[in-house]
C-alpha positions in Angstrom: 2.3 19.7 -9.9 2.9 16.0 -9.8 3.7 16.1 -6.1 0.4 17.9 -5.4 -1.6 15.2 -7.4 0.2 12.4 -5.5 -0.5 14.2 -2.2 -4.2 14.5 -3.2 -4.2 10.8 -4.1 -2.6 9.9 -0.8 -5.2 11.9 1.1 -8.0 10.0 -0.7 -6.2 6.7 0.1 -5.9 7.7 3.8 -9.6 8.3 3.9 -10.2 4.9 2.2 -8.0 3.2 4.8 -9.8 5.0 7.6 -13.1 3.7 6.3 -11.7 0.1 5.9 -10.3 0.2 9.4 -13.6 1.4 10.9 -15.6 -1.3 9.0 -13.1 -4.0 10.1 -13.5 -2.9 13.7 -17.2 -2.7 13.5 -17.7 -6.1 11.8 -15.3 -7.7 14.3 -17.1 -6.2 17.2 -20.5 -7.3 15.9 -19.1 -10.7 15.2 -17.8 -11.1 18.8 -21.1 -9.9 20.3 -23.2 -12.2 18.1 -20.9 -15.1 18.7 -20.5 -14.9 22.5 -23.6 -13.2 23.6 -26.3 -14.5 21.2 -24.4 -17.7 20.2 -25.2 -16.9 16.5 -22.1 -15.8 14.6 -22.0 -14.2 11.2 -20.7 -16.8 8.7 -19.2 -14.3 6.4 -17.6 -11.9 8.9 -14.1 -13.5 9.0 -13.7 -13.6 5.2 -14.9 -10.0 4.7 -12.5 -8.9 7.4 -9.7 -10.8 5.8 -10.4 -9.2 2.4 -10.4 -5.7 4.1 -7.2 -6.4 6.0 -5.5 -7.4 2.8 -6.6 -4.2 1.1 -5.6 -2.2 4.1 -2.1 -3.8 4.4 -1.1 -3.4 0.8 -2.3 0.1 0.4 -0.6 1.3 3.6 2.6 -0.2 2.3 2.4 2.0 -0.7 1.8 5.1 1.4 4.7 4.2 3.7 6.9 3.9 0.6 5.7 7.4 -0.5 6.7 8.8 2.9 10.0 7.0 3.0 9.1 5.1 6.1 10.2 1.7 4.9 12.9 -0.3 6.6 16.4 1.2 6.4 19.8 0.9 8.0 20.1 4.4 9.2 23.1 3.8 11.4 25.1 2.7 8.3 23.6 5.1 5.8 24.4 8.2 8.0 28.1 7.4 7.8 28.3 8.0 4.0 28.9 11.2 2.2 26.2 13.0 0.1 27.3 11.5 -3.2 27.2 7.9 -1.9 23.9 8.6 -0.2 22.4 9.8 -3.4 23.7 6.6 -5.2 22.3 4.4 -2.4 19.0 6.2 -2.6 18.8 5.7 -6.4 19.7 2.0 -5.9 17.0 1.6 -3.2 14.4 3.2 -5.4 15.3 1.1 -8.4 15.0 -2.1 -6.3 11.7 -0.9 -4.8 10.4 -0.1 -8.4 11.5 -3.6 -9.5 9.6 -5.2 -6.6 6.5 -3.0 -7.4 6.6 -4.2 -11.0 6.7 -7.8 -9.8 3.8 -7.1 -7.5 1.8 -5.9 -10.5 2.8 -8.8 -12.7 2.2 -11.6 -10.2 -0.9 -9.9 -8.7 -2.3 -9.8 -12.2 -1.6 -13.5 -12.7 -3.3 -14.3 -9.4 -6.3 -12.3 -10.2 -6.6 -14.0 -13.6 -6.0 -17.5 -12.1 -8.8 -16.9 -9.5 -11.4 -15.6 -11.9 -14.7 -17.4 -11.3 -13.7 -18.7 -7.9 -15.4 -17.4 -4.8 -14.7 -17.4 -1.1 -16.8 -20.2 0.5 -18.7 -18.3 3.2 -19.2 -14.8 1.8 -19.2 -15.7 -1.9 -17.0 -12.7 -2.7 -14.7 -13.2 -5.7 -11.5 -14.8 -4.6 -9.6 -12.3 -6.8 -10.5 -9.5 -4.3 -7.7 -11.0 -2.1 -5.1 -10.5 -4.9 -6.3 -7.3 -6.6 -4.7 -5.1 -3.9 -1.3 -6.4 -5.1 -1.9 -4.7 -8.4 -3.1 -1.4 -7.0 -0.3 -1.3 -4.4 2.3 -2.2 -7.0 1.1 0.6 -9.2 1.0 3.1 -6.4 4.5 2.1 -5.2 5.6 2.5 -8.8 4.2 6.1 -9.1 5.6 7.1 -5.8 9.0 5.6 -6.5 9.3 7.1 -9.9 8.5 10.5 -8.3 11.3 9.8 -5.7 13.7 9.1 -8.5 12.8 12.2 -10.5 13.1 14.3 -7.3 16.5 12.6 -6.6 17.9 13.2 -10.0 16.4 16.6 -10.6 16.2 18.3 -7.2 14.1 21.5 -7.1 15.7 24.6 -5.8 14.6 28.0 -4.5 11.0 29.0 -4.9 10.1 25.9 -6.9 10.8 23.7 -3.9 8.4 25.5 -1.7 8.2 24.1 1.8 8.9 20.5 0.7 12.1 18.7 1.9 
């Protein structure tokens, strides 16, 4: 049940990322054409693209954590027995959860500290640059807690379905 909800949330996030990527490419293309063909650049384009890139980067990090596609030392990990691997997986997830909590905490502080400040060209709130830290930290926390639950209480038989 929880896995299904997390998968649905990830699908929505993937669509959101696709929209952001498309908008970034479109804005950048328009900016290049206006700058070099018409010699009339958009003043706000670089800042808006930067904000979108920040959102894209942090949200995709959360999705990669969900899928287990973060950096790992597979050549070393593969040499351990199952019990040691389970312990290392638990340690890894606890560390990831700790970093996610720090992302939420410090992201919240940055959002609070930048309240009322705006980006110079686009006049977007400066806090938009730091808000993705909070969202990504929360997503990473949800995904990691789900990994820990799955690790500690593995599903068997029909419950597991086609997953892992």
